[in-house]
C-alpha positions in Angstrom: 46.0 25.8 -7.5 47.9 25.9 -4.2 45.4 23.5 -2.6 44.8 21.2 -5.5 47.4 18.5 -6.3 47.9 18.1 -10.1 48.0 14.3 -9.9 45.1 13.7 -7.6 41.4 14.3 -8.1 39.2 15.2 -5.1 42.1 15.9 -2.7 42.7 19.3 -1.2 45.9 20.0 0.6 46.0 22.8 3.1 48.1 23.9 6.1 51.9 23.5 5.6 51.4 21.0 2.8 50.2 23.5 0.2 52.2 24.4 -2.8 54.1 27.7 -2.9 57.6 28.9 -3.8 60.0 29.7 -1.0 59.2 33.4 -0.9 55.5 33.0 -0.9 55.6 30.2 1.7 57.3 32.6 4.1 54.2 34.8 4.0 51.6 32.0 4.1 53.0 29.8 6.8 51.7 31.9 9.7 48.8 30.7 11.7 46.2 33.2 10.4 46.9 32.3 6.8 46.9 28.6 7.6 43.5 29.0 9.2 42.3 30.7 6.0 43.5 28.0 3.7 42.0 25.3 6.0 38.6 27.2 5.9 38.9 27.5 2.1 39.6 23.8 1.7 36.6 22.9 4.0 34.2 25.1 2.2 35.5 23.9 -1.2 35.0 20.2 -0.1 31.5 20.9 1.1 30.7 22.7 -2.2 32.1 19.8 -4.3 29.7 17.4 -2.5 26.7 19.7 -2.8 27.4 20.7 -6.4 28.4 17.1 -7.4 31.7 18.3 -9.0 35.3 17.5 -8.5 37.7 19.9 -6.8 39.2 20.7 -10.2 35.9 21.7 -11.8 34.5 23.6 -8.8 33.3 27.1 -9.7 35.8 29.3 -7.9 33.5 32.3 -8.1 31.0 30.2 -6.1 33.6 29.3 -3.6 34.6 32.9 -3.2 31.0 34.0 -2.8 30.3 31.3 -0.1 33.4 32.3 1.8 32.4 36.0 1.6 28.9 35.0 2.9 30.6 33.3 5.9 32.5 36.5 6.7 35.8 35.9 5.0 37.5 38.9 3.5 38.1 38.1 -0.2 40.5 40.2 -2.4 
């Protein structure tokens, strides 16, 4: 949910605009993590188009699988 605004459909927010509390933001604001959230947003956007779904209904298991296919390390 960090990348998906509650009030807006089909908008993904990445980089320093994502939602996190103060403690979590301290860990995710570094460049590597910002790169990862940007990649996740891009892959999610492409999947939304190809699957004809909104960002709020996108299958997150599919997103994780596509990211892993591309070489991302998924926990």
